[in-house]
N, C-alpha and C positions, 0 to 999 in steps of 0.2 A: 504494500500500500504506500502511504506517503513516506514512511520511514525507509522502506525498501528503495524507493526512487531516489531519496537523498543519499542512501548508502551507495547505490550503484553510481550515482554522479560523482561522489567522492572517490570511489574505487577507480572510475574512469580517469579522473584527474591525476591520481597517483600513477596509474599505468602509463599514461601519456608522458609523464615526467620520467618514468623509468625507461620508456622507449627512447627518449632523447639521450639519456645517459648511456644506454646500450649502443646506440648509434655512434656516440662519441668514442666509446671504447672498442667498437667493432667486435663485440663479443656475440657470436652466433647463438650460443646456448641461451644467453639472456634474451636474445631476440626471439628465439623459439618460444620460450616461456611467456614472454610479454604478448606475442601474437596470439597464443592460446588463451591467455587471460582476457585480452581485449575481445576476442571472439565470444568467450563465455559471458562477459558482462553485457555485450550487445544482444546476445541471445536472450538473457534474462530480462532485458528491456524491450523484448519483442521486435528488435531491429534485426531480423534474420538475414536479410540481404547483406547488411554491413558485417554481421557475424561471419558469414561465408567468406567474405573478402579477407578478413583477418585469419581465419582458419586455413585458407588456401595459401596464404603467405607463410604461416607456420609449417604447413605440409611441405612447401617448396624448400624451406630452410632445413627441415628435418631430413629430407631426401639428400640434400647437398651435404649435410653433416654426417649422413649415414647413421642417424639416430633412430633405431628401429622402434623403440618403445613410443617415442613421441609421434613417429610416423603412423603407428597403429592407433594410438590414442586420438590424434587429431582427425584421422580418417573416420573414427567412430563419431566424433563430434560433428563432422560434416554430414555424415549420414543422418544424424539426429535432426539437423537443420532442414535437410531436404524432406525428411519424414513429416516434420511439423507443417511444411509447405505442401504436403501431399504429393510430392514428386517422388513416388516410391521407386520407380525404375532407377533414377539417379542415386537415390539413397541406397539401393541394393548394391550398386557398384562399390560405393565406399564401405559399406558394411562387410562385403566379402573381402575387400582389401584389408580392412581392420582385422577380421577373423584370421586371415592368412598370416599376417605378421605377428599377432598375439600368439598364434599357435607355434610359429617359428621360434619365439623366445620362451615358450612354455609358460605364459602368463595366464594362470587359470581365471583370475578375476576378470581380466580383459576379454578372455574367450567367452566367459559367461555374459558379459555386457554385449558383445557382438552378436551372440546367439539370440539374446532377448530382442535386440534391435532388428535382426533379420526376421524373427517371428512377426514383429509388428509390420514389417514391409510386406511379408506374405499375406498377412491379414488384410492390409490395405489393398492389396491386389486381388483379394478374394480367393487366394490359393490356400484354402483352409487345411488341407492335408499336410502341406509343407510347413504351415504355421504350427500345427500340432506337433509334428516331428521335431522341429527346431526347438519349440518350447520344452519338450520332454528332455532334449539334450541339455538345455540350460538348467532345468531342474536338477538333473544329475550332478552337474558341476557345483551349483549353489548348495546342494545337500552336502557334498564333500567339503565345501568351505564353511559349512555351518551358518550360512547367511539366511536367517529366518525371515528377515524383512523382505529380501529379494524373492524368497520362496513364496511369501504371501502374495506378492504382485503376480508372480508367474502362475500360481494356482488360479487366481482370478482370471488371468488372461487365457489360461487353458480352458476354463469353464466357458468363457465367452466364445472361444473358437469352436468348441463342441456344440454350443448353442446355435451358432451360425450354420454349422454343418447339419443341424437338426438331429444330432445324436444326444438326446435329452438325458438318457441314463448316465452316460459318461460325464456329461456336463454337470449333473447333480453331484456325482461322486467328487469331481474336482472342486465344485463350489463348497461342498461340505468340508473338505480338507482345508480350503481357503478360509472358511468361516472360523475354524478352530485356530488357525494361525493369526487371523485378524484380532481375535480376542487376546492372544498372547502379546501381540504388538501394541494393542490399545491405540490403533490408528483409525480415526473416524472416517477419513476419506476412503481407505481400503474397505472398511465395513460397508459404507454406502455403496461402493462398486459391487461388493459381494451380494448384498441384499437385492440390488437391482437385477443381477443375474438370476438369483434364486426365484424371485416372484414370477419372472418370465418363464423359467424352466418349469416350475410347478403348474403354471397355467397350461403349457403345452402337454404336460403329463396328465392333464385333466384333474389335478388335485387342487380344486378351487379354494378349499379351506386354507391350505398352506400358501397358495398364491396370494390370497387376501392378507394373511398374516405377515408375509415378507414385504408385501406392498406397503402395509401399515408401518412396519419397522423402517423401511427405506424412506418414506415421507417424513416420519417423525425425526429420524436422525439427520436427514438433510436440512430440515427446518431448524433444528438445534444448532447445526454447524453454521448455517447462514446467519442466525441471530448472534452467535458468538463473534463471528467475523465482523458483523456490522457494529457490535458493541465495542470491539477493540479499535475499529477505525474512528468511531465517535469519540472514544476516550482520548485517542491520540490527538485528534483535532481540537478537543476541548483543552487539553494540556497546552498545546501550542498557542491557542487563543489566550488562555490565562497568562502564559509567559509574556506574550506580546503586550497584554494589558498592563502587567506589572512594570514592564520596561517603560511604557508610556507614562505610568503614574510616577515612577522615580524621576524621569526627566521633567515632568510637570512640577514635582515638588522642589527639585533643584532650582528651576526657574522662579518659582514663587518665593523661595528663601532668599534668592539673590535680590529680588525687588521688594522684600517685605517691609523694610524700613521706609522706603519711598512712598508706599501706598497705605501705611498703617492708619494715618489720620483720616484719609478719605474712606477707607474701608470701615472704620469705626462709625463714621457718620452714616454710611450706607446701611450698616447693620441696624443702627437705631431706627432708621426709616422703615426698614423691612420689619423690624420687631413690632413697631406701632401698627403697621399695616396688617400684620398677621393677627394681632390682638383684635383690631377692629373687625376684620373679616370673620374671625372665630366667633365674636359676639353675634354678628349678623347670621352666620350659619346656625349657631345655637338656637336663636329665636325661631328661625324658619324650620329647623329640625323638629322642635317641639310642636309647632303648628301642623307639620306634615306627617308626623310619626303615625298618628292614628289612621290617617287617610291611606297611608301606604302599607300599613301592617298586614291587612288582609290580602292586598295585592301581592305582596312579597311572599306570603304563605302559599298563595296559588301558584306563583312562579316556581317556588321550590318543588311543589308537587309535580308540576309539568316537567321541570328539569330532571327529577328523579325518574319519571315515566319515560322521558326521552332517552336517558341513560340506559334504562332497562331494555327499551326497544332497540337501541344501537347495539347493545351487548348480544341480544338475541339474533339480530340481523347478522352480526359478525359470525356467530356460531353457525347460522344457516349457510352463509357464504363459504365458510371454512369446510363445512360438510359437503357442499356442492363441488368445491374445488377438489376435495378428496375423491369424490365420485368420478370427477373428470379424469383424474390420474389413473384410476382403476379402469375406466372405459377405454382410455388411450392404450393401456397395456393389453386389453382384450382384442382391440381392433388391429388387424395386420397392417404393417407398413407397406407403402406403395412399392418399395424395393422388393418385397417378398413376391408380389405379383410379377414384377419385371423379371426376376430371376427364374420364376416358374414357367412363364409364358414367353413368347417371342418378344412382345413389347406390350406395354399397358400404361395407363395413367389413371389417377384417382383425383376427383375433385370432391372434397369433403368440407362443408361449411355449416357447422352447427348454428342454429339461431341464437341459442343461449349458451351458457358455459358448458353444459352437457347436451348431448344430442339424442333425439328420438329416432334418427336414422342410424343404421349401421351397415357395414359390409363385412363379408366373411370369406375366407379362402382356406382351402386345405388340399393336400395331394395324398391320395390313397390308391395303391395298386395301379399306377399309371393313369388314374382318373384325376383330372384337375377340376375342383369344384369352386365356383364363385357365386356368391349370393349378395343381393342388395335388398334391404328391407326398410319400410317406413312404419314405425310403430305408432300406436294411438297417442296423440299429443306430442309435445316436445318438452325440452327442459328436463327436470328431475323425473317426472312420471314416465316420459318416453325413454329416458336413459335406463331406468330399471327394467323396463320391458325389453330394451335392446340387449342388456346383459343377460337376461333370462333366455332370449332367443339364441344368442351366441352359445351359451352353455348347452342348450338343448340340441343345437345343430352338431356340436362336437360329440355329444353322447350318441346321437342317431347315426352319424356317418363314421366318425373315428373309432367308436367303441363297438356299436352294434353292426357296423359295416352294411348299412342299407345304402345302396348306390343308385336306385332309380329315383329320379327327381319327384315324380308324383307320390311315391310312397314316403319320401322324406317329408313332403308337405303334409300328407295325411297324418303321419306320426307327430309332427310338430304341432299341428292343430289340436290333436288330442291332449298333448302335454300342456299347451297354453290354456285350453279350456279348463283342464283339471286343476292347474295351478291357480287360476284366477277365481274359481268358483268353489273352493273347498272350505271357505271360512264360514260364510253366513247363509249359504243356500240361495243367494240371489244370483240371477243370471247377469254376469258382467259382460258387456259386448265389446270389451277391449281386445285388441289383437294387432295384426300388422298386415300391410300389403307387401308382397315379396316377389322377387324373381330369383330363381335358382338355376344355374347352368352346370352341366357336367361335360367337360371336354375330354374326348378320347382322340388325342392328336394322331396316334398311330393309325387309327381306322378312319380318320377324317370325318368324325361325327361329333355333333353337339346335341345333347338332350336338354330340353327346356321345359320347365313348368312355371306358371305364373299365377299369383293371386292378386287380382285387381291391377295387373301390370303387364307390360309388353317388353319384348326385346327387339332391338334393331339389328338386322343382318345386312352388311354392305359388302357387295362383291362387284364383279365386272358388269353385272346386269343392273346395278343401281342399289338403292336403299329400300329394304323390305321390312315392314313392321309385322312381327309375329305376335299375335295377341294371346294372353293367358286366360284363365278362368275369371269370371266376373264376381268373385266373392273372396273375402279376406281369409287370413289364417286366424281363426277365432270364431266366436258365435256371431250369427247374423239372423235377420228376420226370416230368411227362407230355409228350405231343407238343406242339411249338411251333405252336399254331394261330394263324391271323391274328385280329387284333382286329376287333370289329364297331363300326360307327357307328350312332347312332340320331338321327333328326331330330325335334325337338319344337317345336310351334308355341308362340310366346310372344306376349304382349300387354302393353300398357302397364299397369304396376302389378304384374305378376307378379314373384315373388321366386325366386331360385335360391340354394341353400345347398350348399356342399361342405366336407367335413371329413376329416381323418385320424383314426385310431382313438385318438389320445392323449386326446381329450376324453371320449368315452364309456367308455374303459377305466380311467379314473382311480379308484383306491381311496379310500374315505372314507365320510362319513356316520356315523350312530350305530353301525352294525354293521360298518364297515370293508369294505363291498362295492363292486363296480364301479358307476359312475354309470349306464351302459347307454344304448343308442341310443334306447330307448323314452322315457326321461326327457328326452333331448335333443330328440326330436320334440315332446314335450309343450310345452316352452318355445317352440318355433317356432310351434306352434298357438295357444298362449295369448296370444302377443304379435304376432299376424299383422297387426293394425291399427295397431300402434305404429310410430313412426319407427325406421329401422334403427339409428340412434345409440343409442336407448333399448334396443333388443334387444341390441346389442353390450354395453352396460353390464350388463344382466341376465345374459347368458351369462358374462361375466367374474366377476361377483359370485357366481353360483351355483357356478362352478368353484372359486373361492377358499373359499367356505363348505363345500363338499363335501369338498375336500382337507384342510382344517383343518391339523393339525400333521403329517399324513402326507407322505411324500416324493412329489414328482411322478415318476410312473413312466415317462413317455415325453414326447417332443416333442408340442406341441399346435398345430394350425393349423385355423382355421375361417374361411371367407369367406362373406359374405352379399352378394348383388347384387340391386338392384331395376331392372327394365327400364324 
């Protein structure tokens, strides 16, 4: 923070002085050390381009001096800078160079550092098998060195790698080992990282009780750390402020003492005037206070009651907002990331805009036995009620598809409806007509087939013949006024380059434009047609921008979800 910045500036000043001394003495070993330190200081000040220049100078001098240790060490530093800048290919070159020369001089700690950095590079390049292999090598070396702090970091990294590879059992095993080490180290940042991994792992293992438990631990610990950091920063600023104030007071007192004799007479007269004025004003105020006391006594009492009520309302509001924000964190953990869809399918995008803090819309994705499932749902209501319905829907879909292995989309919707109705109507016997509109797709890429079922929703299929809307059934997932008919499934042939679009009604129903009207499905379809040859990323940008322009200053009326997929 502030003290760190001051320390780095002081260190930088001293290093530059040392650099001038080393230049005058023409001492290359000093020059190498100073180039390294200047690179380190600039790196900690987030000036990574400048840090790279100093590190490269240190590397050049180390090679010239045939200083193997510093050549390996500075290579590792350079790799770290390029990793921070996400230039993983360049970082890989320097990391391999570092590993080679640390191995040459049999420097175990250096080998361990290089392996950790290499694993991070492989992770950044999404080469998770190599990242895991390299991390395991690093763990072996750090175990030999007895470096428990480094082992804690490595176990967390290993859990993260297995998680990205979707090997959830091994991810949990590594995370549990990391959790035990975190407690030994008493390092809050490492515990936060560990809890973050575990609540995601438990979710994918369908252990929702444990997922909620670790999500709660993660949020509480993160909030606690943030509050401590903020308090330390405020204390530091307060101390600096008080010091400055005292210095000003001392200077002021010195100036006053210097001129005290010259102004003593005039000050005495002025104090007398002020004293008489204060006495007169006090008498006037006293008289008016007696007159007004009774009149304002009742009014003040009422104000106190109102203030107390307002304080209570503010406290309750804060509690509610905190609870909603916690629900948002859990909902975000349950809903898959856009990257997951892109990794699973050829290309995809997601537009997800909750109307409130939490959303009544949700989307869901899983891969089971070469089937890729994608669903979008619009639950009854939005905000907190809709969010709880969405979390219930996600849990039921995971149970039906991942655990019970029901793969036909019509059967999935039939079972989901049974569970929704049963869950909503088991308390008081009243028929609750809450539920959700949904689209569920099953992609069988190898056989060029897509199975579709819809509840009050359609899917758009775009190919060389144009854009075709395929309609689902006209009843929701839940109770409704008519007979509960079974859902239908439809099989659609798909080919490479075909595009699939699914959306809730939040996008086309948004009010805006020059006349304050709905956007409408027709305008949505026109965008899909006009940009059919453009990349999906560009289409995503256009859809976002058109929605923003159309809405203008109007309130967003509903949750918005749009998914585009290219086969």
